[in-house]
N, CA, C and O of each residue as an XYZ file, in Angstrom:
360
protein
N       1.338    -18.247    -45.076
C       2.494    -17.514    -44.692
C       2.287    -16.968    -43.273
O       1.226    -16.440    -42.939
N       3.362    -17.116    -42.430
C       3.349    -16.634    -41.096
C       3.676    -15.135    -41.075
O       4.792    -14.724    -41.393
N       2.615    -14.282    -40.670
C       2.935    -12.831    -40.655
C       3.248    -12.441    -39.291
O       2.393    -12.057    -38.493
N       4.557    -12.551    -39.022
C       5.044    -12.231    -37.733
C       5.740    -10.894    -37.802
O       5.740    -10.228    -38.837
N       6.369    -10.483    -36.618
C       6.926     -9.203    -36.529
C       7.974     -8.956    -37.590
O       8.015     -7.837    -38.100
N       8.842     -9.911    -37.979
C       9.842     -9.636    -38.980
C       9.169     -9.365    -40.273
O       9.605     -8.525    -41.060
N       8.035    -10.124    -40.511
C       7.366     -9.911    -41.740
C       6.855     -8.371    -41.866
O       7.092     -7.704    -42.873
N       6.233     -7.941    -40.906
C       5.778     -6.580    -40.812
C       6.888     -5.549    -40.874
O       6.759     -4.557    -41.591
N       7.901     -5.740    -40.194
C       8.967     -4.808    -40.189
C       9.683     -4.653    -41.471
O      10.365     -3.648    -41.669
N       9.563     -5.639    -42.400
C      10.188     -5.498    -43.666
C       9.180     -5.094    -44.798
O       9.492     -5.156    -45.987
N       7.967     -4.681    -44.361
C       7.126     -4.161    -45.519
C       7.490     -2.778    -45.864
O       8.110     -2.085    -45.058
N       7.136     -2.339    -47.024
C       7.438     -1.020    -47.515
C       6.396      0.012    -47.184
O       5.630      0.486    -48.023
N       6.417      0.332    -45.902
C       5.394      1.269    -45.376
C       5.442      2.622    -45.997
O       6.495      3.097    -46.423
N       4.265      3.260    -46.048
C       4.219      4.640    -46.683
C       4.568      5.714    -45.654
O       3.729      6.097    -44.839
N       5.725      6.163    -45.693
C       6.214      7.245    -44.744
C       5.755      8.638    -45.125
O       5.862      9.048    -46.281
N       5.239      9.364    -44.137
C       4.928     10.793    -44.339
C       5.881     11.563    -43.426
O       5.795     11.440    -42.205
N       6.794     12.363    -44.006
C       7.728     13.067    -43.331
C       7.337     14.516    -43.282
O       6.826     15.041    -44.271
N       7.555     15.185    -42.173
C       7.324     16.628    -42.113
C       8.057     17.316    -40.955
O       8.830     16.748    -40.183
N       7.751     18.479    -40.935
C       8.342     19.353    -39.751
C       7.241     20.211    -39.055
O       6.195     20.463    -39.655
N       7.447     20.603    -37.946
C       6.435     21.403    -37.170
C       7.301     22.141    -36.100
O       8.511     21.944    -35.990
N       6.581     23.018    -35.309
C       7.169     23.702    -34.186
C       6.714     23.094    -32.859
O       5.553     22.709    -32.720
N       7.584     23.010    -31.925
C       7.284     22.592    -30.616
C       6.668     23.706    -29.781
O       6.414     24.759    -30.365
N       6.387     23.592    -28.425
C       5.866     24.599    -27.690
C       6.763     25.821    -27.510
O       6.288     26.905    -27.170
N       8.066     25.637    -27.741
C       8.961     26.698    -27.537
C       9.312     27.365    -28.827
O      10.180     28.238    -28.843
N       8.657     26.983    -29.948
C       8.912     27.527    -31.309
C      10.115     26.905    -31.928
O      10.645     27.470    -32.885
N      10.581     25.807    -31.470
C      11.780     25.148    -32.013
C      11.288     24.079    -33.126
O      10.293     23.381    -32.928
N      11.977     24.010    -34.184
C      11.562     23.134    -35.268
C      11.846     21.559    -34.800
O      12.894     21.228    -34.247
N      10.901     20.757    -35.062
C      11.177     19.217    -34.892
C      10.717     18.574    -36.196
O       9.946     19.132    -36.976
N      11.219     17.411    -36.374
C      10.865     16.561    -37.448
C      10.068     15.369    -37.057
O      10.220     14.843    -35.954
N       9.143     14.891    -38.023
C       8.410     13.771    -37.606
C       8.267     12.822    -38.819
O       8.499     13.200    -39.968
N       7.887     11.614    -38.514
C       7.619     10.587    -39.469
C       6.202      9.938    -39.028
O       6.074      9.487    -37.889
N       5.253      9.908    -39.865
C       3.996      9.155    -39.708
C       3.918      8.055    -40.710
O       4.565      8.126    -41.755
N       3.139      7.025    -40.428
C       3.020      5.900    -41.242
C       1.542      5.846    -41.734
O       0.647      5.609    -40.923
N       1.277      6.063    -43.051
C      -0.160      6.219    -43.611
C      -0.966      4.970    -43.141
O      -2.137      5.120    -42.794
N      -0.390      3.770    -43.119
C      -1.158      2.622    -42.842
C      -1.427      2.358    -41.444
O      -2.246      1.493    -41.136
N      -0.745      3.098    -40.490
C      -1.009      3.043    -39.033
C      -1.249      4.442    -38.589
O      -0.314      5.125    -38.173
N      -2.438      4.885    -38.660
C      -2.812      6.220    -38.251
C      -2.403      6.731    -36.867
O      -2.310      7.940    -36.657
N      -2.161      5.824    -35.931
C      -1.777      6.185    -34.579
C      -0.268      6.325    -34.455
O       0.212      6.684    -33.379
N       0.543      6.046    -35.560
C       1.946      6.078    -35.376
C       2.506      7.454    -35.786
O       2.211      7.979    -36.860
N       3.317      8.004    -34.892
C       4.126      9.261    -35.175
C       5.369      9.185    -34.488
O       5.354      8.832    -33.309
N       6.546      9.489    -35.103
C       7.796      9.421    -34.320
C       8.380     10.828    -34.663
O       8.350     11.324    -35.790
N       8.934     11.427    -33.511
C       9.556     12.769    -33.593
C      11.008     12.833    -33.159
O      11.456     12.139    -32.246
N      11.696     13.674    -33.840
C      13.145     13.972    -33.431
C      13.517     15.346    -33.750
O      12.811     16.061    -34.461
N      14.618     15.723    -33.229
C      15.065     17.124    -33.451
C      15.624     17.330    -34.959
O      15.641     18.420    -35.533
N      16.076     16.114    -35.503
C      16.556     16.323    -36.909
C      15.952     15.220    -37.792
O      15.596     14.117    -37.379
N      15.886     15.642    -39.014
C      15.319     14.649    -39.966
C      16.073     13.283    -40.057
O      15.488     12.210    -40.206
N      17.418     13.424    -39.953
C      18.254     12.153    -40.055
C      17.855     11.366    -38.639
O      17.643     10.154    -38.656
N      17.777     12.061    -37.549
C      17.348     11.411    -36.332
C      16.069     10.594    -36.464
O      15.963      9.488    -35.934
N      15.140     11.136    -37.151
C      13.773     10.548    -37.356
C      14.007      9.308    -38.163
O      13.551      8.226    -37.795
N      14.727      9.451    -39.282
C      14.983      8.366    -40.285
C      15.774      7.236    -39.613
O      15.516      6.060    -39.873
N      16.705      7.580    -38.778
C      17.553      6.528    -38.056
C      16.829      5.813    -37.022
O      17.192      4.673    -36.734
N      15.811      6.375    -36.410
C      15.214      5.759    -35.129
C      13.805      5.362    -35.187
O      13.351      4.655    -34.288
N      13.005      5.786    -36.254
C      11.542      5.507    -36.101
C      11.228      4.057    -36.122
O      10.158      3.657    -35.661
N      12.135      3.220    -36.650
C      11.798      1.751    -36.654
C      11.854      1.099    -35.265
O      11.297      0.015    -35.092
N      12.461      1.676    -34.340
C      12.521      1.176    -32.908
C      11.045      1.262    -32.486
O      10.491      0.253    -32.049
N      10.355      2.489    -32.605
C       9.048      2.690    -32.271
C       8.007      1.852    -32.991
O       6.994      1.398    -32.460
N       8.390      1.687    -34.340
C       7.581      0.828    -35.245
C       7.484     -0.541    -34.585
O       6.404     -1.106    -34.413
N       8.606     -1.027    -34.240
C       8.686     -2.445    -33.758
C       7.721     -2.514    -32.532
O       6.847     -3.377    -32.452
N       7.918     -1.596    -31.623
C       7.013     -1.729    -30.371
C       5.532     -1.555    -30.793
O       4.671     -2.253    -30.257
N       5.227     -0.673    -31.706
C       3.827     -0.541    -32.037
C       3.276     -1.839    -32.689
O       2.170     -2.296    -32.398
N       4.121     -2.399    -33.588
C       3.604     -3.652    -34.262
C       3.527     -4.800    -33.254
O       2.614     -5.616    -33.380
N       4.466     -4.932    -32.209
C       4.389     -5.903    -31.234
C       3.061     -5.890    -30.493
O       2.448     -6.928    -30.245
N       2.622     -4.635    -30.136
C       1.303     -4.462    -29.387
C       0.270     -4.814    -30.367
O      -0.571     -5.613    -29.955
N       0.144     -4.386    -31.598
C      -0.833     -4.798    -32.541
C      -0.897     -6.316    -32.747
O      -2.001     -6.843    -32.879
N       0.174     -7.014    -32.779
C       0.149     -8.381    -32.935
C      -0.363     -9.155    -31.808
O      -0.944    -10.232    -31.942
N      -0.112     -8.529    -30.593
C      -0.594     -9.250    -29.399
C      -2.177     -9.146    -29.295
O      -2.776     -9.945    -28.576
N      -2.794     -8.257    -29.942
C      -4.229     -8.020    -29.881
C      -4.737     -8.793    -31.127
O      -4.521     -8.415    -32.278
N      -5.404     -9.867    -30.808
C      -5.909    -10.805    -31.876
C      -6.962    -10.058    -32.714
O      -7.137    -10.374    -33.890
N      -7.681     -9.052    -32.119
C      -8.764     -8.422    -32.853
C      -8.293     -7.292    -33.758
O      -9.120     -6.792    -34.520
N      -7.082     -6.859    -33.746
C      -6.502     -5.836    -34.508
C      -6.005     -6.307    -35.833
O      -5.200     -7.236    -35.899
N      -6.481     -5.664    -36.944
C      -6.090     -5.988    -38.268
C      -5.066     -4.933    -38.635
O      -5.314     -3.730    -38.544
N      -3.907     -5.422    -39.054
C      -2.807     -4.530    -39.447
C      -2.922     -4.323    -40.938
O      -2.768     -5.243    -41.741
N      -3.197     -3.092    -41.274
C      -3.298     -2.698    -42.715
C      -1.949     -2.730    -43.348
O      -1.006     -2.139    -42.823
N      -1.824     -3.405    -44.467
C      -0.487     -3.491    -45.134
C      -0.445     -2.442    -46.279
O      -1.453     -2.054    -46.870
N       0.812     -2.026    -46.531
C       0.966     -1.079    -47.714
C       0.192     -1.695    -48.993
O       0.226     -2.891    -49.279
N      -0.471     -0.765    -49.679
C      -1.211     -1.265    -50.917
C      -2.573     -1.897    -50.645
O      -3.354     -2.101    -51.574
N      -2.873     -2.215    -49.353
C      -4.060     -2.814    -49.135
C      -5.273     -1.830    -49.286
O      -5.160     -0.698    -48.816
N      -6.399     -2.201    -49.904
C      -7.578     -1.365    -50.054
C      -8.392     -1.545    -48.796
O      -8.908     -2.628    -48.521
N      -8.499     -0.485    -48.044
C      -9.282     -0.606    -46.896
C     -10.879     -0.287    -47.065
O     -11.740     -0.593    -46.239
N     -11.067      0.301    -48.139
C     -12.412      0.653    -48.483
C     -12.923      1.863    -47.652
O     -14.109      2.193    -47.665
N     -11.972      2.508    -46.930
C     -12.310      3.589    -45.981
C     -12.049      4.846    -46.752
O     -10.916      5.270    -46.981
N     -13.215      5.447    -47.159
C     -13.068      6.718    -47.828
C     -13.542      7.877    -46.956
O     -13.990      8.892    -47.490
N     -13.452      7.751    -45.540
C     -13.834      8.702    -44.623
C     -13.107     10.037    -44.828
O     -11.879     10.103    -44.893
N     -13.953     11.136    -44.931
C     -13.430     12.458    -44.986
C     -13.165     12.976    -43.551
O     -14.002     13.647    -42.947
N     -11.982     12.638    -43.041
C     -11.673     13.049    -41.661
C     -11.681     14.587    -41.349
O     -12.022     15.063    -40.266
N     -11.278     15.271    -42.399
C     -11.255     16.806    -42.155
C     -12.677     17.306    -41.959
O     -12.821     18.282    -41.223
N     -13.706     16.778    -42.508
C     -15.032     17.172    -42.273
C     -15.537     16.717    -40.925
O     -16.380     17.392    -40.334
N     -15.066     15.626    -40.427
C     -15.552     14.932    -39.099
C     -14.819     15.776    -37.887
O     -15.437     16.071    -36.864
N     -13.560     16.103    -38.084
C     -12.720     16.726    -36.985
C     -12.569     18.227    -37.286
O     -11.934     18.675    -38.241
N     -13.209     18.937    -36.383
C     -13.099     20.432    -36.575
C     -11.798     20.978    -36.281
O     -11.593     22.185    -36.403
């Protein structure tokens, strides 16, 4: 099977949605993808996040696919990584 950009764009990624405050105390919404720890997309509204995060996901996946050494973790894949990040990062 050819795992190209379209293949990865159509996976059922694990989305983590939340809200936070910006530097001015204004609420913003974000989406993270569990399988891609470096991925975060922010917008002023929850709907804006949901409507637009895939544009950034496409760019992120393109870069990851260009790097032959990068393994893209797929949803449901067991990485064997049980690292307790909270104890490592103060």
